[in-house]
C-alpha positions, 0 to 999 in steps of 0.5 A, spaced: 457 473 545 453 479 544 458 482 540 457 476 535 450 477 535 451 484 533 455 482 526 451 475 525 447 476 519 453 478 515 454 471 511 446 471 510 447 477 506 453 475 503 450 468 500 443 472 498 445 478 495 453 479 494 453 485 490 457 491 490 454 498 490 457 505 487 452 510 490 452 518 491 454 520 498 448 526 497 442 521 498 436 524 500 432 521 506 425 518 506 423 516 513 418 518 518 422 519 524 428 523 523 434 519 524 440 522 528 446 525 524 453 524 526 458 529 523 465 528 522 471 532 518 472 530 510 477 525 510 478 518 507 474 513 512 471 506 512 464 506 515 462 499 519 455 499 518 452 495 524 444 493 525 440 496 530 438 491 536 431 490 534 433 488 527 438 483 531 432 480 535 428 479 529 433 476 525 435 471 531 428 469 531 428 467 524 433 461 525 430 455 527 436 452 530 440 458 534 446 454 534 446 455 526 445 463 528 451 463 532 456 459 528 454 464 522 456 470 527 463 467 529 465 467 522 462 474 521 466 476 527 472 473 524 472 477 517 470 483 520 476 483 525 480 481 519 478 487 515 479 492 521 486 490 522 487 491 515 484 498 515 488 500 521 495 498 518 493 502 511 493 508 516 485 510 514 480 511 519 474 507 521 467 509 524 462 504 527 455 506 525 448 503 526 443 503 520 438 508 523 443 514 522 445 519 518 453 520 517 455 527 514 462 527 512 464 535 511 458 537 506 457 530 504 450 526 507 450 519 507 443 515 509 446 509 512 439 506 512 440 505 505 445 500 506 445 493 508 448 492 516 454 488 516 457 491 510 462 497 509 462 503 506 469 506 503 469 513 502 475 518 499 476 525 501 472 530 497 469 524 493 461 524 491 461 517 492 462 511 496 463 504 495 459 498 499 463 492 500 463 486 504 469 485 509 472 479 506 473 483 500 477 489 503 484 487 501 482 487 493 476 493 494 481 497 498 486 497 493 482 498 487 478 504 491 484 508 494 490 506 490 488 506 483 495 503 480 497 507 473 501 505 468 506 511 470 507 508 476 503 513 480 500 507 484 507 506 487 506 513 490 499 512 493 501 505 496 506 509 500 502 515 502 495 515 505 492 521 507 498 525 505 502 520 511 507 515 509 504 508 510 510 503 513 507 497 511 511 495 505 517 501 506 523 497 507 528 503 507 526 511 507 531 517 507 529 524 507 534 529 503 533 535 499 535 533 493 533 539 489 535 544 494 528 548 494 528 547 502 523 542 502 525 535 504 524 530 499 524 522 500 528 516 497 524 509 498 525 502 497 519 498 497 518 491 498 513 488 494 510 481 492 515 475 491 520 480 494 520 484 488 524 491 490 522 498 487 526 504 488 522 511 488 524 518 489 518 523 491 519 530 491 516 534 496 512 541 494 509 546 498 502 542 500 503 535 497 508 530 494 509 528 487 513 522 484 519 523 480 520 516 478 519 509 480 524 503 478 522 496 479 528 493 475 534 497 479 534 493 485 535 485 485 530 480 488 532 473 491 526 470 488 527 473 481 534 471 480 533 464 483 537 465 489 543 468 485 542 475 487 541 478 494 540 486 496 543 487 503 545 494 504 543 501 502 544 508 504 544 516 502 550 520 503 549 528 501 547 527 494 549 520 493 545 514 493 549 507 494 546 500 494 550 493 495 548 487 492 551 480 491 551 475 485 553 468 485 554 464 478 556 457 477 564 459 479 564 465 482 561 470 488 561 477 486 559 483 491 557 489 488 557 496 490 553 501 486 554 509 487 549 514 484 550 521 484 546 527 483 547 532 477 545 539 476 538 536 473 536 532 479 538 526 475 541 520 479 547 518 474 551 511 475 558 514 477 562 508 480 561 500 481 566 496 485 566 489 484 569 484 489 570 477 485 572 471 489 572 464 487 567 459 490 570 456 496 576 461 496 577 467 501 581 471 497 578 477 493 579 481 486 577 488 486 574 491 480 572 498 479 568 500 473 566 507 471 562 511 466 568 510 461 566 503 461 558 503 462 556 510 459 551 514 462 546 510 466 540 514 470 537 510 476 530 512 473 532 507 467 537 502 471 536 495 470 540 491 475 540 484 471 542 487 464 548 490 468 550 484 471 550 480 464 553 485 460 559 488 465 560 483 470 558 476 467 561 478 460 
């Protein structure tokens, strides 16, 4: 029950002053008694702000009905725990600190007393600002702050890399191989997104960082997108080749389709061969059909569109 008290007035602030704040991390301090300073390394981190015990006692005494106080505390506990679990899954560190402390992250100084208790601060390595939010807003605010989606698909890279480490939460497949033969491991990933949409991305490793070679939302079929007609069921990388297999069901036939993309000298994966196994619904016999570049021309994995390919070359 003591833990419930510590976070109890979260919703008091939520209903009375729900307002996001962007403020400088280089805050000045103006208190008579110098607060304690907590020092940590400069890194991405989410700061949970706890109240002091005197503050809790004062707040508890402000409630005429103590049951109301504990009811609010129970709700606050739930949302705070949910926020903590979400942040852990995203691979970002957290710290709990009361609002009488000074937090020094690298050279950045944050005066915690300037913020409401039972709120969170989002901090990104090397930034001069923090963002103050409520725990029930963590999913939206975390994505907006740490994962800034861009039209050039950099958001796909940032969604799988946090603190320069892979975040496994939405990675369906991951293979490492040196596709550009520079001696460093590169990566090909398939991400599982909302509504079972799958994105294939190629990540190039540099000496100290990663860069996005490409991301394609249209190369891999998703069941919901095809109303159950499409499914993706196999994927592998061998030497300089990327293979994936899918199935497609029309009104009369079932197609099992194997795609082979081959890396060329320009580090562009070109569709090299497509093998189709066609059978009528309810029949066990299959007809094998092989398509190559003489049929479909030059198609790169970066720009490949699965649905268009099916319509043009298989269901024609």
